[in-house]
N, C-alpha and C positions, 0 to 999 in steps of 0.2 A: 389612412390619415383621418378620414371622417369619423371612424370609430373612436380614435384617440381624442378628437376634438368635440365629440358629441355632448360632453358635459359642460363645455365652455359656452359662455353667453354669446348669442348672435351679435353681429355688428349692429349698431344703433339703427341704421336705416332698415335693416331686415326686421328688427323688432317692431318698428313703426309699420312696416308693410304687413306683418303678421297680425297686428292689432286691428287694423282697418285697411282693407285693400283699396287704397285710393291714390291714384297717380299724383294728385295735387299734394297730398301729405308726403309722399315719397320724394317728390321734387323739392319741396321746402326743406325737409329734414336732410336731404343730401346736400343742398346748398349750405345749410348750417354746419354740416359735418366736416367741411373742408378745413384742414389744419386744426381740428378740434377733437378732443378725446370723446370716446363713445358715450361715457356716462354724462358728460356735459351736453352733448348733442341731444340725447334722449330727454333730459330734463328741460332743456331750452325749447325743444320741439313741443313738448307737452304744455309748457306755459303758453307758447304762442297759439297752439290749437285751441286752448280754452277760450282765448279771445277772438280768434279768427280761424275758422275751419273751412274756409272756401276762398276763392279768389275775390269774390265780391266783398266779403268781410275784411280780408286782408287789405284790400284797396282803400278801405275807409280809415285805416290806422295811419298815423304819421310816422315818419322814419324814426323819430326819437323814441316813440313808444315801442316800435318793433325792436329797436336796439336794446331797450331796457329789458324786454321780454326774453331775448335770446342771449343776453350777457350771462356768463363770461365766454361765450364762444369766440374763437379767434377771429380777429378782423370784423367784429360784430357791427361796427358802423357801416362798413362797406357792404356787408351782407344785408343789413337792414335796408339800405338804399336799393340793392339789387332785388330783394324780395318785394319791396313796394312796387318797383318797376315791372317785375314779372307779373304781379297781380293785375296791374293796369293793362299790360299787353294781353293777358289771358282773357280778361273781361271784354276788352275792346276789339280784339282780333279773332279770338278763338271761341267765343260764346261761353266763356268761363270754364272751358275744358283745356286739359293739357294735351298738346299735340303728340302724336305717336312717332312721327318721322324724325330721324336723326337730324336731317337738314333744318327742320323747324325748331327743334329743341335747342340746337346750337346757336340759334338767333337770340335766345333769351339771355339777358345779362347774368354773368356769373356761372353760366352753364358750359362746361367743357365736355369732352367725350366720356370721361368717367361718370359724370352726373347723368348725361344723356343715356348712356348704356344702362345705368342702374334704374332709371325711370322706365326705360323700355323693357328691361328684364323683370323687375319686381312689380311695375305698374300695369304692364300690358302683356306680360308673358312672352315677349318677343325675344328671339335668339340674338345673342351678342355676347362679347366678353368684355367685362368691365375691368380695366387695368388701373389700379392705384399704385402707390409706392410699395405696398406689401407684395402685390401680385408681380410687379416688375422685378423687385429684388429677389424674391423666392424663385421665380422662374429662371432667372439668370444664375442664381447661386446653385441650384440643383443641377443645372446644365440642360434644361429643356430648350432654352433659347440662348442666343448670344446677341443681345440688342443693347442699344444705347438710350432709347426713349420708350415711354409707355405705348406710344402709337405703334412703334416697331414690334413691341412685345405683343400687343393686341393682334396685329397682323399675323405674326408667327404662330401664336397659340391657336388662332382660327384655322391655320393651315395644318397643324399637327394633331389637334384634339378633335375627337368625334363631336359632332354637333350636340349630342345629348348631354355633354359635360359643360357646355359653354356658360349656361346661367349659374350653375353651382360652383364653378371654379373660383369666382371672386369670393364668395362667402367662405369657402374652404380655406383658401390661401390667406385671406385677411386674418382669420382666427389663428391660423398656423403661424403667420408672420408676427402677430401680436404676442403669442404665448410661447412659441418654440424657436422659430427661425427669426429671431429679433435682429434689428439692424446692427447692434454691437454685441459681441460675445454671444452668439446663438447657442442655444441649449442642445448641443449635438448629443450629449450623453443620454438624453431621454427622447431623442428624435426617432419616430417610428419608420422613417425612410432613410436613415443615415447610410445604410449599405448601398443605396442607389444614388447618393448625392455626390456630386463632383466637388462640392465645397469651393466654388469659384469665389475668389476674393476674401476668403476667411483666413485671418491670421491668429485669432484667439477664440477659444470656445469655452463653454461651461459643461 
């Protein structure tokens, strides 16, 4: 699967991480990425980082300016409010550093397990499985797991996958879910793992 997807662009947050290995940038771009296309996320993140590349700098911007910089990201006003608050919390409570622990990351506004796991994976190199809609859908469709929620999928994947695959599984399945195993009419005719797929819930393919 990785060989097939090698030529595909990395998810936006992975591109941000590759350009500058900074937990703060990864945190911010992941918050922006929620319900937003990769190309929009990448451009919005770049605009924001040109104005504010640290918690201290972001804290100085007002919500309206943050919103203008990250527009047209989905729910940009809510994200602007959360990013402003995150910057304030990081400067006041964590010495302008992003915390490593899942518990502390989940205390930040707008941060759920997906965001926290991505920050831990890409920002700190810590093991964990980040489960978004693509990972959840593909894992169930192939038949690796039989779960109803991303949290259940995360737990099951951690149980069945060797630890060495935990970090890479998100990046791999996100690209696979965007380009091949799409939500509607997946492209089974070109799928490199079609012989091993149970096609759970699939009624129409391409």
